[in-house]
C-alpha positions as CSV (number, residue, x, y, z in Angstrom):
1,M,0.0,-0.1,0.1
2,I,2.8,2.4,0.9
3,E,4.4,1.5,-2.6
4,K,1.3,2.6,-4.4
5,V,1.1,6.0,-2.7
6,R,4.8,6.7,-3.2
7,D,4.5,5.7,-6.9
8,E,1.5,8.0,-7.4
9,L,3.4,10.9,-5.7
10,K,6.4,10.3,-7.8
11,K,4.3,11.1,-10.8
12,H,3.6,14.5,-9.3
13,V,7.1,15.6,-8.2
14,G,7.4,19.4,-9.2
15,E,3.8,19.9,-9.5
16,E,1.7,22.3,-7.3
17,V,-0.7,20.6,-5.1
18,F,-3.2,21.5,-2.4
19,I,-2.9,19.6,0.8
20,Q,-5.6,19.4,3.7
21,Y,-4.0,18.2,6.9
22,H,-6.6,16.9,9.7
23,L,-5.7,18.1,13.1
24,G,-8.5,16.5,14.9
25,R,-11.9,17.5,15.9
26,N,-13.1,18.8,12.6
27,K,-10.0,21.2,12.4
28,Y,-7.8,21.4,9.2
29,E,-4.8,23.3,7.8
30,S,-4.4,23.7,4.2
31,Y,-1.4,24.2,2.2
32,Q,-0.7,25.1,-1.5
33,C,2.6,23.5,-2.2
34,I,5.0,21.8,-4.3
35,I,6.0,18.2,-3.9
36,K,10.0,18.3,-3.9
37,K,11.4,15.1,-2.7
38,I,10.4,11.6,-2.4
39,Y,12.0,9.3,0.3
40,N,11.4,5.8,1.5
41,N,9.2,6.7,4.4
42,I,8.3,10.6,4.0
43,F,8.0,13.0,1.1
44,L,8.9,16.8,1.3
45,V,6.8,19.6,0.0
46,E,7.8,23.3,-0.3
47,M,5.1,25.9,0.6
48,S,3.9,28.2,-2.3
49,N,2.7,31.0,-0.2
50,N,4.9,32.9,2.4
51,Q,4.1,30.6,5.4
52,T,6.1,30.0,8.6
53,L,7.7,26.9,7.4
54,P,9.2,26.9,3.9
55,V,9.4,22.9,3.7
56,K,7.2,20.4,5.4
57,S,7.4,16.6,5.5
58,F,4.8,14.1,5.5
59,S,4.7,10.4,5.8
60,Y,2.9,7.9,3.3
61,T,0.9,6.5,6.4
62,D,-0.6,10.0,6.8
63,V,-2.1,9.6,3.2
64,I,-3.2,6.0,3.9
65,T,-4.8,6.9,7.1
66,K,-6.5,10.1,5.7
67,N,-4.7,12.6,8.1
68,I,-3.8,14.5,5.0
69,R,-5.5,14.7,1.7
70,I,-3.8,15.6,-1.5
71,H,-5.6,17.3,-4.3
72,F,-3.6,17.1,-7.6
């Protein structure tokens, strides 16, 4: 399952995507970002807007458990 998510993200490296991160209790953070690098357990995104952190990392299990949703 992780391999499937990793392969799908590899297709979109360098593209701008929209990510919704579930914080719990119906709270979300939203990011407009670019997928920068793919690693074995995580992937890095670079924020498009001027936000506090220029680069964030997420794990593939976040995608599988739907803690984050990626809209290509």
